C-alpha positions, 0 to 999 in steps of 0.5 A: 560555462561547460563542465567536462567529465573527468573520465575520457572513456565516457566522453565518447558516445558509442553511436553508429551513424551509418556507413561512411559518406552515407550517414543516418540523419539520427544518432543511435547507440549500439545498444539502441540498435540491438534493443530496437531489433528485438523489440521490432521482432516482438511487435511483429510476433504480437501482431501475428498473434492478434491476427493482424495480417502482414501489410504496409500499414501493419509494418509501419505501425510496428516500426512506430511502436518499436521506435517509441518502446526503444526510446523508453527502454534506452532512456533508462540505460546508461553507462552506469546502469547497463541493459542487463541490470535494467532487465534484472531490475524489471524482472525482480519488480515483476516477480516481487511478492505483493500485498494481498488485496483479496478480502474475506466476505463481500459487500455488506448488504442488509439481506440478513438483517432481521426486521420486526414489526414491533419495536422492542420495549425495555423490560419492566423492573419487578419490585424487589422483595426484602430478604432476597438478593445476594449477600453483597447487596445485604451488606451494603444495605446494612451500612446505609443509615436508616430512614430519617437519620443523617448519613454517617461521615467517615473520620478523616486522618490528616496523616499521609500514608507512609509518613510519620507525623508527630501530631499523634503519639 
């Protein structure tokens, strides 16, 4: 089953088949002819800038390249997306701001790593002398039980903070 479009205007494909009774063996839209002429002139200009002389083979390759590029461009052109919109889209893609990929620094190398002949050893702890040290250490020592005594247990309350209980008066 074939579904036909509702719009009568777009049902007609704007193509030029050539002069009457001498048509071309291919179909090309009017837009494709315009794009093809511009692309062909650009390809010839690029060939001249590359110092490729004007000969049969250089012109033949220019025609082949023109056909390929024109088909690629015209595949993106429709009645809903005209040539002007496609060109504007390509220009915006080319000139859009890009994420910076440059990094500071460079490759990591071992050139700046210092190498010692001896392995570093941990520092020896010096014996502590009584009476020296800061005040917090002295306070902590005073709370600890003396040698030979059992450690003091802290009395625990069964009350929960913020909740009154009738257990205690």
